[in-house]
KEKE-3310 file (N, C-alpha, C; in steps of 0.2 Angstrom, whole numbers, plus 5000, padded with zeros to 4 digits):
npx = (5507:5509:5522:5517:5503:5503:5507:5498:5486:5486:5480:5485:5499:5514:5514:5525:5537:5547:5560:5570:5587:5597:5608:5601:5605:5612:5616:5630:5630:5619:5603:5593:5580:5566:5560:5571:5577:5569:5571:5574:5589:5596:5595:5597:5601:5597:5601:5591:5580:5574:5580:5576:5585:5585:5590:5590:5593:5582:5576:5569:5557:5547:5530:5521:5511:5518:5523:5514:5514:5521:5533:5538:5540:5551:5560:5562:5567:5580:5585:5586:5595:5606:5610:5612:5623:5633:5635:5641:5654:5659:5660:5648:5639:5625:5610:5604:5590:5574:5560:5550:5553:5548:5538:5523:5525:5526:5528:5530:5532:5549:5550:5551:5544:5538:5522:5514:5508:5511:5517:5531:5543:5547:5558:5563:5553:5540:5545:5556:5550:5541:5551:5556:5546:5545:5545:5556:5557:5555:5562:5578:5575:5580:5583:5577:5582:5595:5602:5599:5601:5616:5629:5637:5647:5643:5644:5642:5630:5632:5644:5640:5635:5631:5635:5647:5654:5645:5638:5648:5649:5637:5638:5644:5636:5618:5614:5625:5629:5620:5624:5637:5634:5627:5638:5646:5637:5636:5649:5652:5642:5647:5643:5648:5647:5638:5645:5657:5651:5643:5653:5662:5654:5652:5665:5667:5658:5664:5675:5670:5665:5677:5683:5674:5676:5689:5690:5682:5690:5699:5707:5708:5722:5726:5731:5738:5735:5742:5753:5759:5760:5756:5742:5731:5713:5698:5686:5669:5664:5673:5676:5664:5665:5674:5667:5659:5656:5656:5667:5677:5681:5679:5691:5700:5698:5703:5716:5720:5718:5727:5739:5738:5740:5731:5725:5732:5746:5745:5731:5726:5730:5723:5710:5710:5712:5700:5691:5694:5690:5677:5672:5675:5666:5653:5653:5658:5654:5662:5670:5681:5681:5690:5693:5684:5688:5697:5690:5683:5693:5698:5687:5687:5699:5697:5687:5695:5700:5690:5690:5687:5693:5692:5693:5684:5680:5689:5684:5677:5663:5663:5652:5648:5642:5631:5635:5647:5655:5646:5648:5645:5643:5628:5620:5608:5590:5583:5585:5600:5613:5630:5639:5651:5668:5676:5687)
npy = (5037:5046:5045:5047:5045:5032:5026:5030:5026:5012:4998:4989:4990:4993:5002:5015:5025:5039:5049:5059:5059:5074:5085:5079:5062:5050:5033:5029:5030:5042:5036:5034:5031:5035:5027:5020:5027:5026:5013:5000:4997:4992:4985:4991:4986:4995:4997:4986:4989:4988:4997:5004:5008:5018:5018:5032:5038:5038:5036:5024:5017:5003:5006:5001:5006:5010:5022:5032:5042:5058:5057:5044:5047:5056:5048:5039:5049:5051:5038:5037:5047:5041:5032:5041:5048:5038:5037:5049:5046:5040:5051:5056:5069:5074:5084:5084:5074:5079:5081:5086:5082:5069:5059:5050:5036:5024:5007:4997:4982:4983:4996:5012:5027:5044:5050:5061:5073:5086:5102:5114:5110:5103:5098:5086:5077:5077:5083:5076:5066:5074:5080:5070:5066:5075:5077:5069:5068:5080:5090:5097:5099:5102:5090:5089:5079:5077:5088:5090:5078:5071:5062:5048:5037:5020:5009:5013:5011:4998:4998:5005:4996:4989:5000:5005:5017:5027:5021:5020:5033:5036:5028:5037:5048:5050:5060:5063:5057:5064:5077:5077:5074:5085:5094:5090:5093:5107:5111:5106:5114:5126:5134:5144:5148:5139:5127:5129:5129:5117:5108:5110:5108:5094:5090:5094:5086:5074:5076:5078:5065:5058:5064:5060:5046:5046:5051:5041:5030:5036:5039:5052:5062:5067:5079:5072:5078:5075:5068:5076:5070:5066:5057:5043:5046:5039:5046:5048:5060:5069:5065:5068:5082:5084:5082:5093:5105:5119:5121:5114:5118:5116:5120:5118:5104:5099:5103:5095:5082:5082:5082:5070:5062:5057:5065:5068:5079:5086:5085:5091:5104:5107:5106:5117:5128:5127:5129:5142:5149:5146:5153:5166:5168:5165:5174:5186:5188:5186:5180:5171:5167:5157:5149:5138:5125:5122:5119:5108:5099:5097:5091:5079:5074:5072:5062:5051:5047:5039:5028:5028:5025:5028:5042:5057:5064:5078:5090:5102:5104:5115:5126:5130:5140:5145:5150:5157:5174:5188:5193:5206:5216:5224:5239:5238:5239:5246:5254:5249:5247:5243:5236:5243:5241:5226:5223)
npz = (5182:5197:5210:5223:5220:5217:5228:5238:5234:5236:5245:5254:5265:5274:5289:5293:5303:5301:5293:5281:5278:5279:5273:5258:5253:5243:5241:5233:5215:5207:5204:5189:5189:5198:5208:5213:5222:5233:5237:5249:5256:5266:5283:5298:5315:5328:5344:5347:5339:5323:5309:5294:5279:5265:5248:5244:5256:5265:5282:5292:5303:5309:5312:5324:5332:5344:5346:5351:5361:5366:5373:5369:5355:5356:5361:5350:5341:5348:5346:5332:5329:5335:5325:5314:5320:5320:5306:5304:5307:5296:5287:5283:5286:5294:5296:5313:5318:5323:5334:5326:5314:5312:5303:5297:5286:5272:5268:5254:5248:5244:5245:5252:5259:5262:5259:5259:5270:5283:5289:5292:5289:5277:5270:5275:5275:5267:5256:5248:5241:5233:5225:5218:5210:5199:5182:5170:5156:5149:5136:5139:5153:5170:5181:5197:5207:5203:5208:5222:5228:5236:5231:5239:5250:5244:5252:5265:5273:5277:5284:5296:5304:5320:5327:5334:5338:5340:5351:5361:5364:5369:5381:5389:5390:5388:5379:5372:5359:5350:5352:5347:5334:5330:5331:5321:5310:5311:5309:5296:5290:5291:5301:5312:5326:5332:5329:5337:5350:5352:5349:5360:5371:5370:5372:5385:5392:5390:5397:5410:5412:5412:5424:5434:5434:5437:5451:5457:5461:5469:5483:5494:5499:5515:5528:5543:5558:5570:5567:5557:5545:5528:5525:5519:5516:5517:5518:5512:5510:5506:5493:5487:5488:5478:5466:5465:5453:5455:5463:5457:5442:5424:5418:5429:5432:5420:5422:5433:5429:5419:5426:5433:5423:5415:5405:5390:5386:5373:5370:5381:5379:5367:5372:5382:5373:5366:5376:5379:5368:5367:5378:5374:5364:5370:5381:5377:5364:5354:5340:5330:5313:5308:5318:5323:5320:5329:5341:5336:5333:5346:5352:5344:5349:5362:5362:5358:5370:5376:5370:5357:5342:5328:5318:5316:5300:5296:5288:5276:5265:5252:5244:5227:5213:5199:5182:5180:5177:5171:5153:5150:5162:5168:5175:5188:5186:5196:5212:5219:5228:5229:5243:5255:5252:5257:5270)
capx = (5504:5515:5524:5512:5497:5504:5508:5492:5480:5487:5476:5490:5506:5517:5515:5532:5539:5554:5561:5575:5593:5597:5607:5599:5611:5611:5622:5632:5628:5612:5599:5589:5573:5564:5559:5577:5578:5565:5572:5577:5595:5600:5591:5602:5599:5599:5599:5585:5575:5577:5579:5577:5589:5584:5595:5591:5594:5577:5577:5562:5556:5540:5525:5516:5507:5522:5525:5508:5515:5527:5539:5540:5543:5557:5565:5563:5572:5587:5587:5588:5601:5612:5612:5616:5630:5638:5636:5646:5661:5660:5660:5641:5637:5618:5607:5601:5583:5571:5553:5546:5555:5545:5531:5521:5527:5523:5532:5526:5538:5555:5551:5548:5544:5533:5518:5509:5509:5511:5523:5535:5550:5546:5564:5565:5547:5536:5549:5560:5546:5539:5556:5557:5540:5546:5546:5562:5557:5554:5568:5582:5573:5584:5579:5579:5586:5602:5605:5597:5604:5623:5632:5641:5649:5638:5645:5641:5624:5634:5649:5638:5632:5634:5636:5652:5656:5639:5636:5653:5647:5631:5640:5646:5630:5613:5613:5632:5629:5616:5628:5643:5631:5626:5644:5648:5633:5637:5655:5651:5638:5651:5640:5654:5646:5635:5650:5661:5647:5642:5660:5665:5649:5654:5672:5666:5654:5669:5680:5666:5665:5684:5684:5670:5680:5696:5689:5679:5695:5704:5707:5712:5727:5725:5736:5737:5738:5746:5760:5760:5761:5750:5739:5725:5707:5692:5680:5666:5662:5679:5675:5658:5667:5678:5662:5656:5658:5658:5674:5682:5678:5682:5698:5704:5698:5708:5723:5722:5719:5734:5744:5737:5742:5725:5724:5738:5747:5742:5724:5725:5731:5717:5704:5710:5711:5693:5687:5694:5686:5669:5671:5675:5660:5648:5653:5660:5651:5668:5672:5685:5678:5695:5694:5680:5692:5701:5685:5681:5699:5698:5682:5690:5705:5694:5684:5700:5701:5685:5691:5685:5699:5690:5692:5679:5684:5689:5684:5671:5662:5661:5647:5649:5636:5630:5639:5653:5653:5643:5653:5644:5639:5624:5617:5601:5584:5581:5591:5603:5620:5636:5641:5657:5673:5677:5695)
capy = (5038:5048:5041:5048:5042:5025:5023:5032:5022:5005:4996:4985:4993:4993:5008:5017:5032:5041:5055:5058:5062:5080:5086:5072:5058:5044:5029:5027:5035:5044:5032:5038:5029:5038:5022:5017:5031:5023:5006:4999:4993:4989:4986:4991:4985:5001:4995:4982:4992:4988:5004:5003:5014:5017:5020:5039:5041:5038:5032:5022:5011:5001:5009:4996:5009:5011:5029:5037:5048:5062:5053:5039:5050:5059:5042:5037:5054:5049:5032:5038:5051:5036:5030:5047:5049:5033:5039:5054:5043:5039:5057:5058:5074:5076:5088:5080:5073:5082:5078:5089:5079:5063:5058:5043:5034:5018:5002:4993:4978:4985:5003:5016:5034:5048:5052:5066:5076:5093:5105:5119:5107:5097:5095:5079:5073:5076:5086:5072:5062:5079:5081:5064:5066:5080:5073:5069:5067:5086:5092:5102:5101:5100:5085:5091:5075:5078:5093:5089:5072:5071:5055:5046:5030:5015:5004:5016:5007:4992:5000:5007:4990:4988:5007:5005:5024:5030:5018:5022:5040:5035:5026:5043:5052:5049:5066:5065:5056:5069:5083:5076:5074:5092:5098:5088:5096:5114:5112:5105:5119:5132:5138:5144:5149:5133:5122:5130:5128:5110:5104:5111:5104:5087:5089:5095:5080:5068:5078:5076:5057:5056:5066:5055:5040:5047:5051:5035:5026:5040:5040:5058:5063:5073:5079:5070:5084:5072:5067:5080:5066:5065:5050:5043:5046:5037:5049:5049:5067:5072:5063:5072:5089:5084:5082:5100:5109:5125:5121:5112:5120:5112:5121:5115:5097:5097:5104:5090:5076:5082:5081:5063:5058:5055:5070:5069:5086:5089:5085:5096:5111:5108:5107:5123:5132:5127:5132:5150:5150:5145:5158:5172:5168:5165:5179:5192:5188:5187:5174:5171:5162:5152:5145:5132:5119:5120:5116:5102:5094:5096:5086:5072:5071:5070:5056:5046:5045:5035:5022:5029:5026:5030:5049:5060:5067:5085:5094:5106:5105:5122:5127:5135:5141:5149:5148:5162:5181:5190:5196:5213:5218:5230:5242:5235:5244:5248:5256:5243:5249:5239:5238:5245:5236:5223:5222)
capz = (5189:5201:5215:5228:5218:5217:5235:5242:5232:5238:5250:5258:5265:5281:5292:5295:5305:5300:5289:5277:5280:5276:5266:5255:5252:5239:5243:5227:5210:5207:5200:5185:5191:5205:5213:5216:5228:5239:5239:5256:5254:5272:5289:5304:5321:5332:5351:5347:5334:5316:5305:5287:5276:5258:5243:5244:5262:5270:5288:5294:5308:5308:5316:5327:5338:5349:5346:5352:5365:5364:5376:5364:5349:5358:5362:5343:5339:5350:5343:5325:5329:5336:5318:5310:5323:5317:5299:5304:5307:5289:5283:5281:5291:5293:5301:5317:5318:5329:5335:5321:5308:5311:5299:5295:5280:5270:5265:5249:5245:5246:5244:5258:5258:5265:5253:5261:5277:5284:5293:5289:5287:5272:5267:5277:5276:5261:5250:5244:5236:5228:5220:5214:5205:5194:5176:5167:5149:5145:5134:5143:5159:5175:5185:5204:5211:5202:5212:5229:5231:5235:5231:5245:5250:5244:5258:5272:5277:5280:5289:5302:5308:5327:5330:5339:5340:5344:5358:5365:5366:5373:5387:5392:5391:5383:5374:5368:5351:5346:5352:5342:5327:5329:5330:5314:5305:5311:5306:5289:5287:5292:5306:5317:5333:5334:5329:5343:5356:5352:5350:5367:5376:5369:5375:5392:5394:5391:5403:5416:5413:5415:5431:5439:5434:5441:5458:5459:5464:5472:5491:5495:5504:5520:5533:5550:5563:5576:5565:5552:5539:5523:5525:5514:5520:5513:5520:5506:5509:5502:5486:5485:5486:5471:5461:5464:5448:5457:5466:5452:5435:5419:5418:5435:5431:5415:5425:5438:5425:5415:5431:5434:5417:5411:5399:5387:5385:5367:5371:5386:5376:5363:5376:5385:5368:5364:5381:5379:5362:5369:5383:5370:5360:5375:5386:5374:5357:5350:5336:5324:5309:5307:5324:5325:5319:5335:5345:5333:5334:5353:5353:5342:5353:5369:5360:5358:5377:5379:5366:5350:5338:5322:5319:5312:5295:5297:5281:5275:5258:5250:5238:5222:5209:5193:5177:5179:5177:5164:5149:5150:5168:5168:5181:5189:5184:5202:5216:5222:5229:5232:5249:5255:5250:5263:5271)
cpx = (5510:5516:5519:5505:5497:5504:5501:5486:5481:5483:5480:5497:5508:5517:5522:5532:5546:5554:5567:5581:5594:5604:5605:5605:5608:5617:5624:5630:5621:5608:5595:5581:5571:5563:5565:5579:5575:5566:5576:5583:5599:5595:5596:5598:5602:5596:5592:5580:5578:5575:5581:5580:5588:5590:5596:5591:5588:5578:5571:5562:5549:5536:5520:5512:5511:5524:5519:5510:5521:5534:5542:5543:5550:5562:5567:5568:5579:5589:5590:5594:5607:5615:5615:5622:5635:5639:5641:5653:5663:5660:5654:5638:5630:5616:5603:5593:5580:5563:5549:5548:5551:5539:5530:5523:5524:5528:5528:5532:5544:5556:5547:5549:5538:5529:5512:5510:5508:5517:5527:5541:5549:5552:5566:5559:5544:5540:5552:5556:5543:5545:5557:5551:5541:5548:5553:5562:5555:5561:5571:5579:5578:5581:5581:5584:5594:5606:5604:5600:5612:5625:5637:5643:5644:5638:5643:5635:5627:5640:5646:5635:5635:5635:5641:5654:5651:5637:5642:5652:5641:5632:5642:5640:5625:5612:5620:5631:5625:5620:5634:5640:5630:5632:5647:5644:5635:5644:5655:5647:5641:5647:5644:5652:5643:5640:5655:5657:5646:5648:5662:5660:5651:5660:5671:5662:5659:5673:5676:5666:5672:5685:5680:5674:5686:5695:5685:5684:5700:5702:5711:5717:5725:5730:5734:5740:5742:5753:5763:5762:5755:5748:5733:5719:5701:5686:5676:5664:5667:5678:5669:5660:5671:5673:5658:5659:5660:5665:5679:5679:5681:5689:5703:5704:5703:5715:5725:5722:5725:5739:5744:5739:5737:5723:5731:5740:5744:5735:5722:5725:5725:5711:5704:5709:5703:5689:5688:5690:5679:5668:5671:5669:5654:5647:5654:5657:5657:5670:5676:5683:5683:5696:5690:5683:5695:5696:5683:5687:5699:5693:5684:5695:5702:5690:5689:5701:5696:5685:5689:5691:5698:5689:5687:5683:5683:5690:5677:5669:5660:5657:5649:5642:5636:5635:5645:5650:5651:5649:5652:5640:5635:5622:5610:5596:5581:5586:5594:5610:5624:5637:5648:5662:5676:5685:5696)
cpy = (5040:5044:5041:5045:5035:5022:5025:5028:5015:5004:4993:4988:4992:5000:5009:5024:5033:5048:5053:5062:5069:5083:5079:5068:5052:5039:5026:5032:5036:5040:5037:5036:5031:5033:5019:5021:5029:5016:5005:4994:4990:4990:4985:4990:4991:4999:4991:4984:4991:4995:5002:5009:5013:5020:5028:5042:5042:5034:5030:5016:5009:5004:5004:4999:5011:5018:5034:5043:5052:5060:5048:5041:5053:5053:5039:5042:5052:5043:5033:5042:5047:5034:5035:5048:5044:5034:5044:5052:5041:5045:5059:5062:5076:5080:5083:5079:5076:5079:5080:5086:5072:5063:5051:5042:5027:5014:4998:4989:4981:4993:5007:5023:5038:5051:5056:5067:5083:5095:5109:5116:5101:5094:5088:5075:5072:5079:5081:5068:5068:5080:5076:5063:5071:5076:5074:5069:5074:5088:5098:5104:5098:5096:5087:5086:5075:5083:5093:5083:5072:5063:5054:5039:5025:5010:5007:5013:5001:4993:5002:5002:4990:4995:5008:5012:5027:5027:5019:5029:5040:5032:5032:5047:5051:5054:5066:5063:5061:5076:5083:5077:5081:5096:5096:5092:5103:5115:5111:5111:5126:5137:5139:5144:5142:5127:5123:5127:5120:5106:5104:5107:5097:5086:5089:5089:5074:5070:5076:5069:5055:5058:5062:5049:5040:5047:5045:5031:5029:5040:5046:5058:5068:5073:5077:5075:5081:5071:5071:5077:5066:5058:5050:5042:5044:5040:5051:5056:5071:5071:5067:5079:5089:5084:5089:5104:5116:5126:5119:5113:5116:5113:5118:5107:5095:5098:5097:5083:5076:5080:5073:5059:5055:5059:5071:5077:5090:5090:5091:5103:5112:5110:5114:5129:5133:5130:5140:5152:5151:5151:5165:5173:5169:5171:5186:5193:5189:5180:5175:5165:5156:5148:5139:5126:5117:5116:5109:5097:5093:5090:5079:5069:5069:5063:5050:5043:5040:5029:5022:5030:5028:5038:5052:5064:5075:5090:5097:5106:5112:5122:5132:5136:5145:5147:5153:5169:5183:5193:5204:5215:5224:5233:5239:5241:5247:5250:5250:5244:5243:5241:5240:5240:5233:5222:5215)
cpz = (5193:5207:5221:5226:5219:5224:5239:5240:5234:5244:5256:5259:5273:5284:5295:5299:5303:5296:5284:5279:5276:5278:5263:5252:5247:5240:5236:5221:5210:5202:5195:5186:5198:5210:5216:5222:5234:5241:5245:5254:5260:5278:5294:5310:5326:5339:5351:5343:5327:5312:5298:5284:5269:5254:5243:5251:5267:5276:5291:5299:5307:5314:5318:5332:5344:5350:5347:5356:5363:5367:5371:5358:5351:5359:5355:5340:5341:5347:5336:5325:5331:5329:5314:5313:5320:5310:5299:5304:5300:5284:5281:5286:5289:5298:5306:5317:5324:5329:5329:5314:5306:5307:5298:5288:5278:5267:5261:5246:5248:5245:5249:5257:5262:5259:5255:5268:5278:5288:5289:5287:5283:5269:5269:5278:5269:5255:5246:5239:5231:5223:5215:5208:5199:5187:5173:5159:5145:5143:5138:5150:5164:5180:5192:5208:5210:5205:5219:5232:5230:5235:5236:5245:5250:5249:5265:5276:5280:5285:5295:5307:5315:5331:5335:5342:5343:5350:5363:5368:5370:5380:5392:5394:5386:5378:5370:5361:5347:5346:5347:5335:5325:5328:5323:5309:5305:5308:5299:5286:5287:5297:5312:5324:5336:5334:5335:5349:5357:5353:5357:5372:5376:5373:5383:5395:5395:5396:5410:5418:5415:5422:5436:5439:5438:5448:5461:5463:5468:5480:5492:5500:5509:5525:5540:5554:5568:5573:5560:5545:5534:5523:5521:5519:5515:5515:5513:5505:5505:5495:5483:5484:5480:5465:5460:5459:5449:5460:5461:5445:5430:5418:5423:5434:5426:5418:5429:5434:5420:5420:5433:5429:5413:5405:5396:5386:5379:5367:5376:5383:5371:5367:5379:5379:5366:5369:5381:5373:5363:5373:5379:5367:5365:5379:5383:5367:5352:5346:5330:5319:5307:5313:5326:5324:5325:5340:5342:5334:5341:5355:5350:5346:5360:5367:5360:5365:5380:5374:5359:5346:5331:5322:5314:5306:5296:5291:5281:5268:5257:5244:5233:5218:5203:5188:5175:5178:5171:5160:5149:5156:5166:5174:5181:5187:5190:5207:5220:5222:5231:5239:5249:5254:5257:5264:5272)
residu = (UNK:UNK:UNK:UNK:UNK:UNK:UNK:UNK:UNK:UNK:UNK:UNK:UNK:UNK:UNK:UNK:UNK:UNK:UNK:UNK:UNK:UNK:UNK:UNK:UNK:UNK:UNK:UNK:UNK:UNK:UNK:UNK:UNK:UNK:UNK:UNK:UNK:UNK:UNK:UNK:UNK:UNK:UNK:UNK:UNK:UNK:UNK:UNK:UNK:UNK:UNK:UNK:UNK:UNK:UNK:UNK:UNK:UNK:UNK:UNK:UNK:UNK:UNK:UNK:UNK:UNK:UNK:UNK:UNK:UNK:UNK:UNK:UNK:UNK:UNK:UNK:UNK:UNK:UNK:UNK:UNK:UNK:UNK:UNK:UNK:UNK:UNK:UNK:UNK:UNK:UNK:UNK:UNK:UNK:UNK:UNK:UNK:UNK:UNK:UNK:UNK:UNK:UNK:UNK:UNK:UNK:UNK:UNK:UNK:UNK:UNK:UNK:UNK:UNK:UNK:UNK:UNK:UNK:UNK:UNK:UNK:UNK:UNK:UNK:UNK:UNK:UNK:UNK:UNK:UNK:UNK:UNK:UNK:UNK:UNK:UNK:UNK:UNK:UNK:UNK:UNK:UNK:UNK:UNK:UNK:UNK:UNK:UNK:UNK:UNK:UNK:UNK:UNK:UNK:UNK:UNK:UNK:UNK:UNK:UNK:UNK:UNK:UNK:UNK:UNK:UNK:UNK:UNK:UNK:UNK:UNK:UNK:UNK:UNK:UNK:UNK:UNK:UNK:UNK:UNK:UNK:UNK:UNK:UNK:UNK:UNK:UNK:UNK:UNK:UNK:UNK:UNK:UNK:UNK:UNK:UNK:UNK:UNK:UNK:UNK:UNK:UNK:UNK:UNK:UNK:UNK:UNK:UNK:UNK:UNK:UNK:UNK:UNK:UNK:UNK:UNK:UNK:UNK:UNK:UNK:UNK:UNK:UNK:UNK:UNK:UNK:UNK:UNK:UNK:UNK:UNK:UNK:UNK:UNK:UNK:UNK:UNK:UNK:UNK:UNK:UNK:UNK:UNK:UNK:UNK:UNK:UNK:UNK:UNK:UNK:UNK:UNK:UNK:UNK:UNK:UNK:UNK:UNK:UNK:UNK:UNK:UNK:UNK:UNK:UNK:UNK:UNK:UNK:UNK:UNK:UNK:UNK:UNK:UNK:UNK:UNK:UNK:UNK:UNK:UNK:UNK:UNK:UNK:UNK:UNK:UNK:UNK:UNK:UNK:UNK:UNK:UNK:UNK:UNK:UNK:UNK:UNK:UNK:UNK:UNK:UNK:UNK:UNK:UNK:UNK:UNK:UNK:UNK:UNK:UNK:UNK:UNK:UNK:UNK:UNK:UNK:UNK:UNK:UNK:UNK:UNK:UNK:UNK:UNK:UNK:UNK:UNK:UNK:UNK:UNK:UNK:UNK:UNK:UNK:UNK:UNK:UNK:UNK:UNK:UNK:UNK:UNK:UNK)
# end
């Protein structure tokens, strides 16, 4: 009996909501038993909600009817992305979850998965179980899980307990964990434009947080016209003017925070380089494929200023394929020209 048939025919099961991490991950060596991919190996408390993590990277919460509205589902997406963001600090870069990734699943005993559904993005919903259902006992057959699931740190589900890094980001902005997660995914995916933009957005959000914190305790100096001396003025309207991003751009804020000793010189230099890089892409559609790492490193440096000491791994996994070049290349049997030689 197939996995889907086994779970679909059961009369008693616990309703779930969730999806699979993508790229597909297995914590430790790849199992040979398909059921092992569905086994719950850790339950993580994510801001008051228990999230079950399976051996094969399934991420699920209990569905007790609390996710009936679109608003509730979007809140669940943000909650699950908090967990994925924390995984990123352990080198597990995943595609962020979205509203369209959520599907209903089932928990039977210690095994959880999605066993039927719909939608165009099955790679995080019904697709994983479909891959696991492929037979392994046919001679010379390539079993799909050996290609689609990537082995990763078996201890990662325990490492992420408490979500210290993701929650530090959320203290800056509700959206920041998902933005950092997106930056990690795009950087790892080698999506240069998206990596630059998301990395710089994260850096700019942290800069705005530092700026607001800086001016909160600042009593501006003004010139006393009677004495011609600089005196401190607690007029709240002056503080409000400092919050105006039209008068104080990101570049100017960085300059002033550098002068105030809040932004270290090396972090300042990285931030400004990332800003110029972002502007070149956003305003002139100009991008150098070797530069996204600057924006990523700037984001990492900015995160250290809000108390995050664990650095995101700065690497990209490159793919390879096939079995080498042919011994005797032949011309195709249809018109199929080579492109011009690239410089």
